[in-house]
N, CA and C of each residue as an Amber inpcrd file, in Angstrom:
protein
   213
  92.7730000  81.0730000  82.8940000  94.2190000  80.6300000  82.9720000
  94.0050000  79.7080000  84.8590000  93.9970000  78.6660000  84.8340000
  93.5610000  77.6350000  86.0050000  95.2480000  78.2440000  86.6460000
  94.9810000  78.4480000  88.2500000  96.1950000  78.2330000  89.2560000
  96.1210000  77.5120000  90.1720000  97.1250000  77.1280000  90.7480000
  97.0000000  76.0420000  92.1050000  96.7580000  76.8610000  92.9530000
  96.1550000  76.1260000  93.9770000  95.6520000  76.8500000  95.5250000
  97.0450000  77.5580000  96.3090000  97.8220000  77.1100000  96.2670000
  99.6070000  77.4350000  96.5550000  99.5110000  78.8440000  96.0980000
  99.2370000  79.0100000  94.7040000  99.7390000  80.2120000  94.1530000
  98.6940000  81.1590000  94.6270000  97.5560000  80.9790000  94.4880000
  96.6640000  81.9100000  95.0280000  96.6330000  82.2090000  96.6010000
  97.3670000  81.2140000  97.1150000  97.3160000  81.5170000  99.0850000
  98.3030000  82.5910000  98.7950000  99.2350000  82.4110000  98.2460000
 100.7370000  83.4080000  98.0380000 100.8090000  84.8150000  97.9840000
  99.7310000  84.5390000  96.8970000  99.4050000  86.1490000  96.1570000
  98.7760000  86.5730000  97.2000000  97.9340000  86.1860000  97.9640000
  96.7700000  86.9450000  98.8920000  97.8410000  87.4170000  99.9710000
  98.7980000  86.3960000 100.8690000  99.8660000  86.5320000 101.1390000
 100.4040000  87.8870000 100.7770000 101.0710000  88.2340000  99.7120000
 101.8840000  88.9070000  99.0980000 100.7840000  90.1100000  99.0310000
  99.4970000  90.1100000  98.7750000  98.6000000  91.3370000  98.5590000
  98.0330000  91.9120000 100.0500000  98.3590000  90.9100000 100.9780000
  98.3360000  91.6790000 102.2070000  99.4150000  92.4800000 102.5240000
 100.6590000  91.6720000 102.1330000 102.0350000  92.4610000 103.0260000
 101.9070000  94.3460000 102.2590000 101.8070000  93.9740000 101.0620000
 101.7680000  95.2390000 100.4340000 100.7320000  96.0940000 100.6880000
  99.5360000  95.7400000 101.1320000  98.5170000  96.3730000 101.8790000
  98.7990000  97.0590000 102.7590000  99.6530000  96.4680000 103.8470000
 100.3880000  96.6510000 105.4830000 101.4990000  97.7740000 104.7160000
 102.1780000  97.4050000 104.0860000 103.2440000  98.7660000 103.2560000
 102.5250000  99.8150000 102.8970000 101.6230000  99.4580000 102.3910000
 100.8650000 101.1420000 101.8790000 100.0460000 101.7820000 103.2540000
  99.6540000 101.1930000 104.1870000  99.0370000 101.6930000 105.3110000
 100.0370000 102.0280000 106.2740000 101.2670000 101.2380000 106.5170000
 102.4940000 101.8780000 107.3810000 103.0000000 103.6040000 106.3150000
 102.9400000 103.2910000 104.9090000 103.5670000 104.5330000 104.7030000
 102.6670000 105.3530000 104.9270000 100.9490000 105.2410000 104.2650000
 100.3210000 106.4840000 104.5160000 100.0540000 107.0490000 106.2640000
 100.3380000 106.6070000 106.8590000 100.1600000 106.6200000 108.4220000
 101.4700000 107.5180000 108.6050000 102.3290000 107.0770000 108.2200000
 103.6100000 108.0370000 108.4700000 103.7070000 109.4250000 108.0610000
 102.9890000 109.5670000 106.3340000 102.5260000 110.6550000 105.4870000
 101.9180000 111.5720000 106.6610000 100.7560000 111.0940000 106.5700000
  99.3400000 111.6350000 107.3740000 100.1060000 112.0460000 108.6420000
 100.6850000 111.3450000 109.6990000 100.6750000 112.3180000 110.9020000
 102.0960000 112.3160000 110.9370000 103.2290000 111.9860000 110.2970000
 104.3280000 112.9050000 110.2860000 104.1740000 114.3020000 110.2920000
 103.3050000 114.6250000 109.2720000 103.6940000 116.4220000 109.0800000
 102.6990000 117.1140000 110.2610000 101.5960000 116.1770000 110.6150000
 101.2400000 117.0300000 112.0810000 102.2330000 116.7610000 112.8150000
 102.9910000 115.7990000 113.2540000 103.8480000 115.9580000 114.5600000
 105.0310000 117.0570000 114.4080000 105.5670000 117.1950000 112.9950000
 106.7170000 118.2490000 112.5140000 105.7940000 119.9860000 112.7610000
 104.6230000 119.7880000 112.5240000 104.1260000 121.2750000 113.0120000
 103.9750000 121.6970000 114.2980000 103.6910000 120.7360000 115.2960000
 103.5260000 120.8300000 116.2800000 105.0830000 120.7640000 117.4190000
 105.7720000 120.0950000 117.2100000 106.6950000 120.2940000 118.1220000
 108.0380000 120.6240000 117.2090000 108.3150000 120.9940000 115.9720000
 109.1800000 121.8670000 115.0230000 110.5800000 121.0530000 115.3180000
 110.3950000 120.4140000 115.5500000 112.0980000 119.2870000 115.4180000
 112.3460000 118.9040000 113.8770000 113.4840000 119.0000000 114.0930000
 114.6390000 118.6150000 113.1020000 114.7320000 117.2900000 112.8110000
 114.6510000 115.9340000 113.9820000 115.1930000 115.0580000 113.4270000
 114.3430000 114.6430000 112.8720000 114.8670000 113.4300000 111.7440000
 114.1440000 112.7350000 110.8750000 114.3470000 111.1700000 111.4320000
 113.1970000 110.7520000 112.3880000 112.8810000 109.3350000 112.5070000
 111.4400000 109.2780000 111.5820000 112.3650000 107.2730000 111.4130000
 111.3250000 107.2040000 110.2260000 110.5650000 105.7720000 111.4810000
 108.9080000 106.2470000 111.5300000 108.7060000 105.0360000 112.0780000
 108.2650000 104.1230000 111.4200000 108.4810000 102.4840000 112.1090000
 108.0020000 101.2640000 111.7260000 109.0500000 100.9410000 110.4820000
 110.2700000 101.4230000 110.2830000 110.9380000 101.0250000 109.5670000
 111.5830000  99.8250000 109.6260000 111.6310000  99.3510000 110.4970000
 112.2470000  97.5520000 110.8260000 110.9440000  96.6400000 110.1380000
 109.8870000  97.3700000 110.3660000 108.8960000  96.3920000 109.9940000
 108.6790000  96.4620000 108.6090000 108.7620000  97.8540000 108.1300000
 108.7710000  97.8750000 106.2980000 109.7650000  97.3990000 105.7940000
 110.7960000  97.2820000 106.2910000 111.9850000  96.3320000 105.6760000
 111.8070000  94.7540000 105.6350000 111.0800000  94.3790000 106.7460000
 110.5780000  93.1900000 107.0870000 109.3760000  92.6800000 105.9150000
 108.5400000  93.3660000 106.0020000 107.5740000  93.1340000 104.9320000
 108.3470000  93.5000000 103.5290000 108.7170000  94.3420000 102.8740000
 109.3580000  94.2530000 101.9970000 110.4050000  93.4740000 101.5610000
 111.2160000  92.6900000 102.6020000 111.9620000  91.2980000 102.4260000
 110.9650000  90.1330000 101.9470000 109.6550000  89.9290000 102.5320000
 108.8720000  88.8940000 102.2800000 107.8860000  89.1540000 101.2820000
 107.8820000  90.0260000 100.7990000 107.0810000  90.3230000  99.4840000
 108.0550000  90.2150000  98.3890000 109.3520000  90.2180000  98.4600000
 110.3420000  89.9430000  97.5330000 110.0260000  87.8490000  97.4690000
 110.3280000  87.1220000  98.8660000 110.1610000  86.3470000  98.7060000
 108.7620000  85.1630000  98.1670000 108.1700000  86.0070000  98.5860000
 106.8780000  85.4580000  97.7010000 106.5310000  85.7000000  96.0610000
 107.0540000  86.8630000  95.3810000 107.1910000  87.0130000  94.5440000
 108.0480000  85.9760000  93.9770000 109.2940000  85.1760000  94.1540000
 110.0740000  84.3180000  93.7970000 109.2650000  83.1920000  94.1260000
 108.1570000  82.7400000  94.8500000 107.6400000  81.8190000  95.5080000
 106.6030000  81.9240000  93.8850000 105.7820000  82.9550000  93.8640000
 104.9660000  82.6620000  92.4380000 105.4210000  82.3630000  91.3290000
 106.5500000  82.6540000  91.3350000 107.3240000  82.5700000  90.0440000
 107.6260000  81.3670000  89.7410000 107.9300000  80.5480000  90.9550000
 108.1410000  78.9100000  91.0740000 107.2300000  77.9640000  90.9360000
 105.9420000  78.8720000  91.6560000 104.5210000  77.8700000  91.7340000
 104.1520000  78.1730000  89.9900000 104.0320000  78.5860000  89.5530000
 103.6170000  79.4120000  88.0650000 104.1530000  78.2390000  87.3450000
 104.7210000  77.7290000  86.9780000 105.5370000  76.5990000  86.3370000
 104.3120000  75.4070000  85.8430000
């Protein structure tokens, strides 16, 4: 199946955003457990929450663009 260059560019951007979101998640999971063990705080702040929200928003936009470009 042949795709247009615009479709492939949007696909690459979407994949990069998903990998960035996965990296933020893994960073939070790995280093959050270490910080809680040392400090013993009960405060549950989510680091990079705003960045993850914007990445998710742009992933949805990329999905809509890919659906539009697939025709």
